PyMOL Python script that loads the backbone (N, CA, C, O; Angstrom):
from pymol import cmd

cmd.read_pdbstr("""\
ATOM      1  N   MET A   1     136.344 106.419 101.855  1.00  0.00           N
ATOM      2  CA  MET A   1     137.063 107.604 102.279  1.00  0.00           C
ATOM      3  C   MET A   1     136.093 108.549 102.978  1.00  0.00           C
ATOM      4  O   MET A   1     134.979 108.761 102.497  1.00  0.00           O
ATOM      5  N   HIS A   2     136.496 109.103 104.081  1.00  0.00           N
ATOM      6  CA  HIS A   2     135.679 110.041 104.852  1.00  0.00           C
ATOM      7  C   HIS A   2     136.344 111.413 104.821  1.00  0.00           C
ATOM      8  O   HIS A   2     137.522 111.550 105.150  1.00  0.00           O
ATOM      9  N   VAL A   3     135.582 112.418 104.425  1.00  0.00           N
ATOM     10  CA  VAL A   3     136.099 113.787 104.367  1.00  0.00           C
ATOM     11  C   VAL A   3     135.166 114.670 105.178  1.00  0.00           C
ATOM     12  O   VAL A   3     133.951 114.625 104.984  1.00  0.00           O
ATOM     13  N   SER A   4     135.709 115.467 106.079  1.00  0.00           N
ATOM     14  CA  SER A   4     134.913 116.405 106.880  1.00  0.00           C
ATOM     15  C   SER A   4     134.991 117.793 106.268  1.00  0.00           C
ATOM     16  O   SER A   4     136.049 118.237 105.822  1.00  0.00           O
ATOM     17  N   ILE A   5     133.848 118.468 106.257  1.00  0.00           N
ATOM     18  CA  ILE A   5     133.777 119.837 105.757  1.00  0.00           C
ATOM     19  C   ILE A   5     133.211 120.696 106.869  1.00  0.00           C
ATOM     20  O   ILE A   5     132.150 120.393 107.413  1.00  0.00           O
ATOM     21  N   ASN A   6     133.910 121.763 107.208  1.00  0.00           N
ATOM     22  CA  ASN A   6     133.538 122.587 108.347  1.00  0.00           C
ATOM     23  C   ASN A   6     132.893 123.893 107.873  1.00  0.00           C
ATOM     24  O   ASN A   6     133.587 124.849 107.527  1.00  0.00           O
ATOM     25  N   HIS A   7     131.556 123.919 107.862  1.00  0.00           N
ATOM     26  CA  HIS A   7     130.833 125.114 107.416  1.00  0.00           C
ATOM     27  C   HIS A   7     131.066 126.298 108.344  1.00  0.00           C
ATOM     28  O   HIS A   7     131.063 127.442 107.891  1.00  0.00           O
ATOM     29  N   SER A   8     131.267 126.048 109.623  1.00  0.00           N
ATOM     30  CA  SER A   8     131.432 127.160 110.565  1.00  0.00           C
ATOM     31  C   SER A   8     132.705 127.962 110.298  1.00  0.00           C
ATOM     32  O   SER A   8     132.825 129.103 110.745  1.00  0.00           O
ATOM     33  N   GLU A   9     133.643 127.376 109.580  1.00  0.00           N
ATOM     34  CA  GLU A   9     134.869 128.093 109.209  1.00  0.00           C
ATOM     35  C   GLU A   9     134.822 128.601 107.770  1.00  0.00           C
ATOM     36  O   GLU A   9     135.844 128.999 107.211  1.00  0.00           O
ATOM     37  N   GLY A  10     133.636 128.584 107.179  1.00  0.00           N
ATOM     38  CA  GLY A  10     133.472 129.084 105.818  1.00  0.00           C
ATOM     39  C   GLY A  10     133.923 128.097 104.754  1.00  0.00           C
ATOM     40  O   GLY A  10     134.106 128.482 103.599  1.00  0.00           O
ATOM     41  N   GLU A  11     134.102 126.853 105.110  1.00  0.00           N
ATOM     42  CA  GLU A  11     134.543 125.838 104.158  1.00  0.00           C
ATOM     43  C   GLU A  11     133.315 125.096 103.616  1.00  0.00           C
ATOM     44  O   GLU A  11     132.485 124.615 104.387  1.00  0.00           O
ATOM     45  N   TYR A  12     133.209 125.007 102.306  1.00  0.00           N
ATOM     46  CA  TYR A  12     132.069 124.335 101.690  1.00  0.00           C
ATOM     47  C   TYR A  12     132.493 123.258 100.701  1.00  0.00           C
ATOM     48  O   TYR A  12     131.680 122.416 100.319  1.00  0.00           O
ATOM     49  N   VAL A  13     133.755 123.276 100.280  1.00  0.00           N
ATOM     50  CA  VAL A  13     134.306 122.275  99.367  1.00  0.00           C
ATOM     51  C   VAL A  13     135.712 121.956  99.839  1.00  0.00           C
ATOM     52  O   VAL A  13     136.483 122.851 100.186  1.00  0.00           O
ATOM     53  N   ARG A  14     136.038 120.669  99.848  1.00  0.00           N
ATOM     54  CA  ARG A  14     137.404 120.269 100.180  1.00  0.00           C
ATOM     55  C   ARG A  14     137.852 119.234  99.161  1.00  0.00           C
ATOM     56  O   ARG A  14     137.369 118.101  99.153  1.00  0.00           O
ATOM     57  N   GLY A  15     138.776 119.634  98.307  1.00  0.00           N
ATOM     58  CA  GLY A  15     139.318 118.714  97.314  1.00  0.00           C
ATOM     59  C   GLY A  15     138.279 118.108  96.399  1.00  0.00           C
ATOM     60  O   GLY A  15     138.400 116.942  96.022  1.00  0.00           O
ATOM     61  N   GLY A  16     137.273 118.857  96.035  1.00  0.00           N
ATOM     62  CA  GLY A  16     136.227 118.346  95.157  1.00  0.00           C
ATOM     63  C   GLY A  16     135.090 117.654  95.893  1.00  0.00           C
ATOM     64  O   GLY A  16     134.120 117.237  95.261  1.00  0.00           O
ATOM     65  N   PHE A  17     135.182 117.520  97.208  1.00  0.00           N
ATOM     66  CA  PHE A  17     134.130 116.880  98.001  1.00  0.00           C
ATOM     67  C   PHE A  17     133.219 117.947  98.595  1.00  0.00           C
ATOM     68  O   PHE A  17     133.681 118.967  99.108  1.00  0.00           O
ATOM     69  N   THR A  18     131.915 117.690  98.515  1.00  0.00           N
ATOM     70  CA  THR A  18     130.917 118.553  99.163  1.00  0.00           C
ATOM     71  C   THR A  18     129.929 117.659  99.899  1.00  0.00           C
ATOM     72  O   THR A  18     129.941 116.438  99.744  1.00  0.00           O
ATOM     73  N   ASN A  19     129.084 118.276 100.691  1.00  0.00           N
ATOM     74  CA  ASN A  19     128.022 117.502 101.335  1.00  0.00           C
ATOM     75  C   ASN A  19     126.658 117.958 100.823  1.00  0.00           C
ATOM     76  O   ASN A  19     125.651 117.813 101.517  1.00  0.00           O
ATOM     77  N   ASN A  20     126.627 118.504  99.619  1.00  0.00           N
ATOM     78  CA  ASN A  20     125.373 118.985  99.044  1.00  0.00           C
ATOM     79  C   ASN A  20     124.361 117.861  98.851  1.00  0.00           C
ATOM     80  O   ASN A  20     123.165 118.070  99.053  1.00  0.00           O
ATOM     81  N   GLY A  21     124.817 116.682  98.466  1.00  0.00           N
ATOM     82  CA  GLY A  21     123.907 115.569  98.223  1.00  0.00           C
ATOM     83  C   GLY A  21     123.119 115.186  99.459  1.00  0.00           C
ATOM     84  O   GLY A  21     121.897 115.048  99.400  1.00  0.00           O
ATOM     85  N   ILE A  22     123.805 115.013 100.575  1.00  0.00           N
ATOM     86  CA  ILE A  22     123.117 114.610 101.800  1.00  0.00           C
ATOM     87  C   ILE A  22     122.240 115.743 102.335  1.00  0.00           C
ATOM     88  O   ILE A  22     121.175 115.492 102.898  1.00  0.00           O
ATOM     89  N   GLU A  23     122.684 116.981 102.161  1.00  0.00           N
ATOM     90  CA  GLU A  23     121.852 118.111 102.581  1.00  0.00           C
ATOM     91  C   GLU A  23     120.571 118.178 101.753  1.00  0.00           C
ATOM     92  O   GLU A  23     119.504 118.481 102.286  1.00  0.00           O
ATOM     93  N   ASN A  24     120.672 117.895 100.452  1.00  0.00           N
ATOM     94  CA  ASN A  24     119.474 117.875  99.599  1.00  0.00           C
ATOM     95  C   ASN A  24     118.524 116.760 100.021  1.00  0.00           C
ATOM     96  O   ASN A  24     117.309 116.956 100.060  1.00  0.00           O
ATOM     97  N   PHE A  25     119.080 115.581 100.340  1.00  0.00           N
ATOM     98  CA  PHE A  25     118.238 114.462 100.767  1.00  0.00           C
ATOM     99  C   PHE A  25     117.474 114.821 102.032  1.00  0.00           C
ATOM    100  O   PHE A  25     116.256 114.648 102.085  1.00  0.00           O
ATOM    101  N   TRP A  26     118.173 115.323 103.062  1.00  0.00           N
ATOM    102  CA  TRP A  26     117.499 115.630 104.332  1.00  0.00           C
ATOM    103  C   TRP A  26     116.494 116.757 104.177  1.00  0.00           C
ATOM    104  O   TRP A  26     115.465 116.767 104.852  1.00  0.00           O
ATOM    105  N   SER A  27     116.779 117.700 103.299  1.00  0.00           N
ATOM    106  CA  SER A  27     115.830 118.779 103.038  1.00  0.00           C
ATOM    107  C   SER A  27     114.542 118.213 102.444  1.00  0.00           C
ATOM    108  O   SER A  27     113.446 118.577 102.870  1.00  0.00           O
ATOM    109  N   THR A  28     114.676 117.325 101.465  1.00  0.00           N
ATOM    110  CA  THR A  28     113.514 116.685 100.849  1.00  0.00           C
ATOM    111  C   THR A  28     112.760 115.832 101.861  1.00  0.00           C
ATOM    112  O   THR A  28     111.529 115.845 101.891  1.00  0.00           O
ATOM    113  N   PHE A  29     113.484 115.099 102.680  1.00  0.00           N
ATOM    114  CA  PHE A  29     112.877 114.240 103.695  1.00  0.00           C
ATOM    115  C   PHE A  29     112.066 115.071 104.694  1.00  0.00           C
ATOM    116  O   PHE A  29     110.917 114.743 104.989  1.00  0.00           O
ATOM    117  N   LYS A  30     112.665 116.145 105.211  1.00  0.00           N
ATOM    118  CA  LYS A  30     111.963 116.984 106.190  1.00  0.00           C
ATOM    119  C   LYS A  30     110.732 117.650 105.581  1.00  0.00           C
ATOM    120  O   LYS A  30     109.684 117.720 106.223  1.00  0.00           O
ATOM    121  N   ARG A  31     110.853 118.145 104.334  1.00  0.00           N
ATOM    122  CA  ARG A  31     109.700 118.750 103.672  1.00  0.00           C
ATOM    123  C   ARG A  31     108.592 117.732 103.458  1.00  0.00           C
ATOM    124  O   ARG A  31     107.409 118.057 103.565  1.00  0.00           O
ATOM    125  N   GLY A  32     108.982 116.495 103.152  1.00  0.00           N
ATOM    126  CA  GLY A  32     107.994 115.435 102.970  1.00  0.00           C
ATOM    127  C   GLY A  32     107.261 115.110 104.250  1.00  0.00           C
ATOM    128  O   GLY A  32     106.047 114.910 104.234  1.00  0.00           O
ATOM    129  N   ILE A  33     107.973 115.055 105.354  1.00  0.00           N
ATOM    130  CA  ILE A  33     107.337 114.769 106.642  1.00  0.00           C
ATOM    131  C   ILE A  33     106.379 115.894 107.016  1.00  0.00           C
ATOM    132  O   ILE A  33     105.249 115.639 107.433  1.00  0.00           O
ATOM    133  N   ILE A  34     106.824 117.119 106.868  1.00  0.00           N
ATOM    134  CA  ILE A  34     105.989 118.268 107.235  1.00  0.00           C
ATOM    135  C   ILE A  34     104.788 118.396 106.290  1.00  0.00           C
ATOM    136  O   ILE A  34     103.672 118.669 106.731  1.00  0.00           O
ATOM    137  N   GLY A  35     105.027 118.196 104.988  1.00  0.00           N
ATOM    138  CA  GLY A  35     103.985 118.445 104.000  1.00  0.00           C
ATOM    139  C   GLY A  35     103.070 117.274 103.703  1.00  0.00           C
ATOM    140  O   GLY A  35     101.925 117.481 103.301  1.00  0.00           O
ATOM    141  N   ILE A  36     103.549 116.031 103.892  1.00  0.00           N
ATOM    142  CA  ILE A  36     102.741 114.871 103.526  1.00  0.00           C
ATOM    143  C   ILE A  36     102.208 114.150 104.757  1.00  0.00           C
ATOM    144  O   ILE A  36     101.006 113.910 104.869  1.00  0.00           O
ATOM    145  N   TYR A  37     103.090 113.809 105.668  1.00  0.00           N
ATOM    146  CA  TYR A  37     102.708 112.936 106.775  1.00  0.00           C
ATOM    147  C   TYR A  37     102.385 113.678 108.071  1.00  0.00           C
ATOM    148  O   TYR A  37     101.570 113.197 108.859  1.00  0.00           O
ATOM    149  N   HIS A  38     102.987 114.806 108.305  1.00  0.00           N
ATOM    150  CA  HIS A  38     102.764 115.645 109.482  1.00  0.00           C
ATOM    151  C   HIS A  38     103.249 115.028 110.799  1.00  0.00           C
ATOM    152  O   HIS A  38     103.571 115.752 111.741  1.00  0.00           O
ATOM    153  N   PHE A  39     103.301 113.716 110.864  1.00  0.00           N
ATOM    154  CA  PHE A  39     103.772 113.026 112.064  1.00  0.00           C
ATOM    155  C   PHE A  39     104.406 111.716 111.626  1.00  0.00           C
ATOM    156  O   PHE A  39     103.904 111.040 110.729  1.00  0.00           O
ATOM    157  N   VAL A  40     105.518 111.365 112.272  1.00  0.00           N
ATOM    158  CA  VAL A  40     106.225 110.128 111.943  1.00  0.00           C
ATOM    159  C   VAL A  40     106.357 109.297 113.210  1.00  0.00           C
ATOM    160  O   VAL A  40     106.879 109.763 114.223  1.00  0.00           O
ATOM    161  N   SER A  41     105.885 108.080 113.142  1.00  0.00           N
ATOM    162  CA  SER A  41     106.019 107.158 114.261  1.00  0.00           C
ATOM    163  C   SER A  41     107.438 106.601 114.277  1.00  0.00           C
ATOM    164  O   SER A  41     107.916 106.131 113.244  1.00  0.00           O
ATOM    165  N   PRO A  42     108.122 106.637 115.412  1.00  0.00           N
ATOM    166  CA  PRO A  42     109.474 106.056 115.481  1.00  0.00           C
ATOM    167  C   PRO A  42     109.487 104.585 115.079  1.00  0.00           C
ATOM    168  O   PRO A  42     110.488 104.086 114.564  1.00  0.00           O
ATOM    169  N   GLN A  43     108.376 103.895 115.314  1.00  0.00           N
ATOM    170  CA  GLN A  43     108.281 102.477 114.959  1.00  0.00           C
ATOM    171  C   GLN A  43     108.417 102.262 113.452  1.00  0.00           C
ATOM    172  O   GLN A  43     108.921 101.226 113.018  1.00  0.00           O
ATOM    173  N   HIS A  44     107.974 103.229 112.655  1.00  0.00           N
ATOM    174  CA  HIS A  44     107.978 103.086 111.201  1.00  0.00           C
ATOM    175  C   HIS A  44     108.934 104.059 110.520  1.00  0.00           C
ATOM    176  O   HIS A  44     108.858 104.237 109.304  1.00  0.00           O
ATOM    177  N   LEU A  45     109.814 104.679 111.259  1.00  0.00           N
ATOM    178  CA  LEU A  45     110.728 105.670 110.681  1.00  0.00           C
ATOM    179  C   LEU A  45     111.536 105.092 109.530  1.00  0.00           C
ATOM    180  O   LEU A  45     111.767 105.779 108.535  1.00  0.00           O
ATOM    181  N   HIS A  46     111.970 103.841 109.646  1.00  0.00           N
ATOM    182  CA  HIS A  46     112.751 103.233 108.570  1.00  0.00           C
ATOM    183  C   HIS A  46     111.952 103.142 107.275  1.00  0.00           C
ATOM    184  O   HIS A  46     112.528 103.206 106.189  1.00  0.00           O
ATOM    185  N   ARG A  47     110.649 102.996 107.376  1.00  0.00           N
ATOM    186  CA  ARG A  47     109.814 102.934 106.172  1.00  0.00           C
ATOM    187  C   ARG A  47     109.724 104.304 105.493  1.00  0.00           C
ATOM    188  O   ARG A  47     109.791 104.399 104.267  1.00  0.00           O
ATOM    189  N   TYR A  48     109.575 105.348 106.285  1.00  0.00           N
ATOM    190  CA  TYR A  48     109.556 106.693 105.717  1.00  0.00           C
ATOM    191  C   TYR A  48     110.899 107.010 105.063  1.00  0.00           C
ATOM    192  O   TYR A  48     110.944 107.553 103.959  1.00  0.00           O
ATOM    193  N   ALA A  49     111.982 106.671 105.741  1.00  0.00           N
ATOM    194  CA  ALA A  49     113.317 106.929 105.197  1.00  0.00           C
ATOM    195  C   ALA A  49     113.530 106.163 103.895  1.00  0.00           C
ATOM    196  O   ALA A  49     114.114 106.695 102.951  1.00  0.00           O
ATOM    197  N   THR A  50     113.064 104.927 103.840  1.00  0.00           N
ATOM    198  CA  THR A  50     113.197 104.124 102.620  1.00  0.00           C
ATOM    199  C   THR A  50     112.408 104.736 101.471  1.00  0.00           C
ATOM    200  O   THR A  50     112.878 104.766 100.334  1.00  0.00           O
ATOM    201  N   GLU A  51     111.205 105.225 101.771  1.00  0.00           N
ATOM    202  CA  GLU A  51     110.406 105.872 100.727  1.00  0.00           C
ATOM    203  C   GLU A  51     111.124 107.081 100.156  1.00  0.00           C
ATOM    204  O   GLU A  51     111.194 107.247  98.938  1.00  0.00           O
ATOM    205  N   PHE A  52     111.660 107.930 101.031  1.00  0.00           N
ATOM    206  CA  PHE A  52     112.320 109.136 100.541  1.00  0.00           C
ATOM    207  C   PHE A  52     113.686 108.835  99.932  1.00  0.00           C
ATOM    208  O   PHE A  52     114.165 109.601  99.097  1.00  0.00           O
ATOM    209  N   GLU A  53     114.311 107.751 100.327  1.00  0.00           N
ATOM    210  CA  GLU A  53     115.531 107.296  99.654  1.00  0.00           C
ATOM    211  C   GLU A  53     115.201 106.951  98.204  1.00  0.00           C
ATOM    212  O   GLU A  53     115.914 107.350  97.283  1.00  0.00           O
ATOM    213  N   TYR A  54     114.112 106.204  98.014  1.00  0.00           N
ATOM    214  CA  TYR A  54     113.676 105.858  96.663  1.00  0.00           C
ATOM    215  C   TYR A  54     113.376 107.119  95.859  1.00  0.00           C
ATOM    216  O   TYR A  54     113.820 107.247  94.718  1.00  0.00           O
ATOM    217  N   ARG A  55     112.630 108.042  96.441  1.00  0.00           N
ATOM    218  CA  ARG A  55     112.288 109.278  95.735  1.00  0.00           C
ATOM    219  C   ARG A  55     113.537 110.053  95.325  1.00  0.00           C
ATOM    220  O   ARG A  55     113.629 110.545  94.201  1.00  0.00           O
ATOM    221  N   TYR A  56     114.500 110.160  96.247  1.00  0.00           N
ATOM    222  CA  TYR A  56     115.710 110.924  95.959  1.00  0.00           C
ATOM    223  C   TYR A  56     116.557 110.236  94.887  1.00  0.00           C
ATOM    224  O   TYR A  56     117.045 110.892  93.967  1.00  0.00           O
ATOM    225  N   ASN A  57     116.730 108.928  95.002  1.00  0.00           N
ATOM    226  CA  ASN A  57     117.566 108.208  94.043  1.00  0.00           C
ATOM    227  C   ASN A  57     116.958 108.143  92.652  1.00  0.00           C
ATOM    228  O   ASN A  57     117.676 107.918  91.678  1.00  0.00           O
ATOM    229  N   ASN A  58     115.656 108.334  92.542  1.00  0.00           N
ATOM    230  CA  ASN A  58     114.974 108.261  91.252  1.00  0.00           C
ATOM    231  C   ASN A  58     114.371 109.596  90.838  1.00  0.00           C
ATOM    232  O   ASN A  58     113.460 109.630  90.010  1.00  0.00           O
ATOM    233  N   ARG A  59     114.857 110.683  91.392  1.00  0.00           N
ATOM    234  CA  ARG A  59     114.264 111.991  91.149  1.00  0.00           C
ATOM    235  C   ARG A  59     114.360 112.453  89.698  1.00  0.00           C
ATOM    236  O   ARG A  59     113.568 113.295  89.274  1.00  0.00           O
ATOM    237  N   LYS A  60     115.303 111.927  88.931  1.00  0.00           N
ATOM    238  CA  LYS A  60     115.465 112.346  87.536  1.00  0.00           C
ATOM    239  C   LYS A  60     114.728 111.438  86.563  1.00  0.00           C
ATOM    240  O   LYS A  60     114.689 111.723  85.366  1.00  0.00           O
ATOM    241  N   ASP A  61     114.146 110.354  87.052  1.00  0.00           N
ATOM    242  CA  ASP A  61     113.401 109.429  86.196  1.00  0.00           C
ATOM    243  C   ASP A  61     112.059 110.033  85.803  1.00  0.00           C
ATOM    244  O   ASP A  61     111.514 110.879  86.513  1.00  0.00           O
ATOM    245  N   THR A  62     111.535 109.592  84.671  1.00  0.00           N
ATOM    246  CA  THR A  62     110.187 110.006  84.269  1.00  0.00           C
ATOM    247  C   THR A  62     109.172 109.263  85.135  1.00  0.00           C
ATOM    248  O   THR A  62     109.523 108.326  85.852  1.00  0.00           O
ATOM    249  N   GLY A  63     107.931 109.683  85.061  1.00  0.00           N
ATOM    250  CA  GLY A  63     106.880 109.013  85.825  1.00  0.00           C
ATOM    251  C   GLY A  63     106.746 107.542  85.458  1.00  0.00           C
ATOM    252  O   GLY A  63     106.542 106.696  86.328  1.00  0.00           O
ATOM    253  N   ALA A  64     106.862 107.240  84.165  1.00  0.00           N
ATOM    254  CA  ALA A  64     106.759 105.852  83.701  1.00  0.00           C
ATOM    255  C   ALA A  64     107.923 105.022  84.229  1.00  0.00           C
ATOM    256  O   ALA A  64     107.729 103.871  84.622  1.00  0.00           O
ATOM    257  N   GLU A  65     109.123 105.583  84.243  1.00  0.00           N
ATOM    258  CA  GLU A  65     110.298 104.866  84.760  1.00  0.00           C
ATOM    259  C   GLU A  65     110.154 104.600  86.258  1.00  0.00           C
ATOM    260  O   GLU A  65     110.486 103.512  86.730  1.00  0.00           O
ATOM    261  N   LYS A  66     109.665 105.577  86.998  1.00  0.00           N
ATOM    262  CA  LYS A  66     109.451 105.395  88.433  1.00  0.00           C
ATOM    263  C   LYS A  66     108.428 104.296  88.695  1.00  0.00           C
ATOM    264  O   LYS A  66     108.609 103.464  89.585  1.00  0.00           O
ATOM    265  N   PHE A  67     107.363 104.301  87.920  1.00  0.00           N
ATOM    266  CA  PHE A  67     106.325 103.284  88.078  1.00  0.00           C
ATOM    267  C   PHE A  67     106.886 101.892  87.804  1.00  0.00           C
ATOM    268  O   PHE A  67     106.646 100.958  88.570  1.00  0.00           O
ATOM    269  N   GLU A  68     107.628 101.760  86.714  1.00  0.00           N
ATOM    270  CA  GLU A  68     108.209 100.461  86.365  1.00  0.00           C
ATOM    271  C   GLU A  68     109.179  99.978  87.432  1.00  0.00           C
ATOM    272  O   GLU A  68     109.173  98.798  87.783  1.00  0.00           O
ATOM    273  N   THR A  69     110.009 100.872  87.952  1.00  0.00           N
ATOM    274  CA  THR A  69     110.954 100.505  89.010  1.00  0.00           C
ATOM    275  C   THR A  69     110.211 100.065  90.261  1.00  0.00           C
ATOM    276  O   THR A  69     110.591  99.080  90.894  1.00  0.00           O
ATOM    277  N   ALA A  70     109.166 100.779  90.620  1.00  0.00           N
ATOM    278  CA  ALA A  70     108.404 100.438  91.820  1.00  0.00           C
ATOM    279  C   ALA A  70     107.718  99.082  91.673  1.00  0.00           C
ATOM    280  O   ALA A  70     107.705  98.286  92.611  1.00  0.00           O
ATOM    281  N   ILE A  71     107.155  98.823  90.509  1.00  0.00           N
ATOM    282  CA  ILE A  71     106.446  97.562  90.290  1.00  0.00           C
ATOM    283  C   ILE A  71     107.426  96.391  90.261  1.00  0.00           C
ATOM    284  O   ILE A  71     107.167  95.359  90.881  1.00  0.00           O
ATOM    285  N   THR A  72     108.532  96.531  89.560  1.00  0.00           N
ATOM    286  CA  THR A  72     109.493  95.424  89.477  1.00  0.00           C
ATOM    287  C   THR A  72     110.197  95.192  90.812  1.00  0.00           C
ATOM    288  O   THR A  72     110.650  94.081  91.085  1.00  0.00           O
ATOM    289  N   GLY A  73     110.291  96.210  91.632  1.00  0.00           N
ATOM    290  CA  GLY A  73     110.935  96.059  92.933  1.00  0.00           C
ATOM    291  C   GLY A  73     109.983  95.689  94.053  1.00  0.00           C
ATOM    292  O   GLY A  73     110.406  95.470  95.187  1.00  0.00           O
ATOM    293  N   ALA A  74     108.701  95.619  93.740  1.00  0.00           N
ATOM    294  CA  ALA A  74     107.708  95.316  94.772  1.00  0.00           C
ATOM    295  C   ALA A  74     107.863  93.878  95.251  1.00  0.00           C
ATOM    296  O   ALA A  74     108.144  92.964  94.476  1.00  0.00           O
ATOM    297  N   ASP A  75     107.675  93.715  96.528  1.00  0.00           N
ATOM    298  CA  ASP A  75     107.736  92.385  97.126  1.00  0.00           C
ATOM    299  C   ASP A  75     106.468  91.633  96.751  1.00  0.00           C
ATOM    300  O   ASP A  75     105.387  92.220  96.714  1.00  0.00           O
ATOM    301  N   THR A  76     106.589  90.348  96.474  1.00  0.00           N
ATOM    302  CA  THR A  76     105.421  89.562  96.073  1.00  0.00           C
ATOM    303  C   THR A  76     104.644  89.037  97.271  1.00  0.00           C
ATOM    304  O   THR A  76     103.556  88.485  97.104  1.00  0.00           O
ATOM    305  N   LYS A  77     105.182  89.197  98.474  1.00  0.00           N
ATOM    306  CA  LYS A  77     104.491  88.739  99.670  1.00  0.00           C
ATOM    307  C   LYS A  77     103.441  89.764 100.086  1.00  0.00           C
ATOM    308  O   LYS A  77     103.589  90.961  99.839  1.00  0.00           O
ATOM    309  N   ARG A  78     102.399  89.282 100.709  1.00  0.00           N
ATOM    310  CA  ARG A  78     101.316  90.141 101.179  1.00  0.00           C
ATOM    311  C   ARG A  78     101.704  90.745 102.530  1.00  0.00           C
ATOM    312  O   ARG A  78     102.173  90.033 103.418  1.00  0.00           O
ATOM    313  N   LEU A  79     101.510  92.043 102.683  1.00  0.00           N
ATOM    314  CA  LEU A  79     101.750  92.730 103.945  1.00  0.00           C
ATOM    315  C   LEU A  79     100.394  93.042 104.571  1.00  0.00           C
ATOM    316  O   LEU A  79      99.657  93.892 104.071  1.00  0.00           O
ATOM    317  N   THR A  80     100.071  92.366 105.645  1.00  0.00           N
ATOM    318  CA  THR A  80      98.777  92.589 106.293  1.00  0.00           C
ATOM    319  C   THR A  80      98.878  93.775 107.241  1.00  0.00           C
ATOM    320  O   THR A  80      99.969  94.183 107.640  1.00  0.00           O
ATOM    321  N   TYR A  81      97.725  94.317 107.590  1.00  0.00           N
ATOM    322  CA  TYR A  81      97.675  95.453 108.508  1.00  0.00           C
ATOM    323  C   TYR A  81      98.261  95.069 109.875  1.00  0.00           C
ATOM    324  O   TYR A  81      99.023  95.837 110.463  1.00  0.00           O
ATOM    325  N   ASN A  82      97.904  93.887 110.374  1.00  0.00           N
ATOM    326  CA  ASN A  82      98.417  93.470 111.673  1.00  0.00           C
ATOM    327  C   ASN A  82      99.936  93.316 111.663  1.00  0.00           C
ATOM    328  O   ASN A  82     100.592  93.644 112.652  1.00  0.00           O
ATOM    329  N   THR A  83     100.505  92.825 110.566  1.00  0.00           N
ATOM    330  CA  THR A  83     101.965  92.742 110.455  1.00  0.00           C
ATOM    331  C   THR A  83     102.575  94.134 110.450  1.00  0.00           C
ATOM    332  O   THR A  83     103.597  94.381 111.089  1.00  0.00           O
ATOM    333  N   LEU A  84     101.936  95.036 109.723  1.00  0.00           N
ATOM    334  CA  LEU A  84     102.439  96.405 109.624  1.00  0.00           C
ATOM    335  C   LEU A  84     102.470  97.109 110.977  1.00  0.00           C
ATOM    336  O   LEU A  84     103.448  97.780 111.307  1.00  0.00           O
ATOM    337  N   ILE A  85     101.412  96.959 111.754  1.00  0.00           N
ATOM    338  CA  ILE A  85     101.361  97.667 113.043  1.00  0.00           C
ATOM    339  C   ILE A  85     101.991  96.873 114.175  1.00  0.00           C
ATOM    340  O   ILE A  85     102.062  97.360 115.303  1.00  0.00           O
ATOM    341  N   GLY A  86     102.449  95.658 113.893  1.00  0.00           N
ATOM    342  CA  GLY A  86     103.197  94.891 114.876  1.00  0.00           C
ATOM    343  C   GLY A  86     102.365  94.045 115.807  1.00  0.00           C
ATOM    344  O   GLY A  86     102.816  93.728 116.908  1.00  0.00           O
ATOM    345  N   LYS A  87     101.166  93.668 115.406  1.00  0.00           N
ATOM    346  CA  LYS A  87     100.310  92.818 116.264  1.00  0.00           C
ATOM    347  C   LYS A  87     100.558  91.357 115.953  1.00  0.00           C
ATOM    348  O   LYS A  87      99.941  90.482 116.562  1.00  0.00           O
TER     349      LYS A  87
END
""", "prot")
cmd.dss("prot")
cmd.show_as("cartoon", "prot")
cmd.util.cbc("prot")
cmd.orient("prot")
């Protein structure tokens, strides 16, 4: 289901639907780019987005839970520098 909310008309909730979740995600993503990376290569944008997706989806987990999730979800294949930069 798709619901549009028009902030320019003073509407912030429609039938229990808000867009607060996506606004929080993009706010965190932009702050992360400005505060951590300072520059994002378009070639690797999907990697930055995936990192912040993980951070947002696990924001309520403890540090130990985040670590366990990251380790169990890690790929077992080796990622070389040349593969990463596309050579």
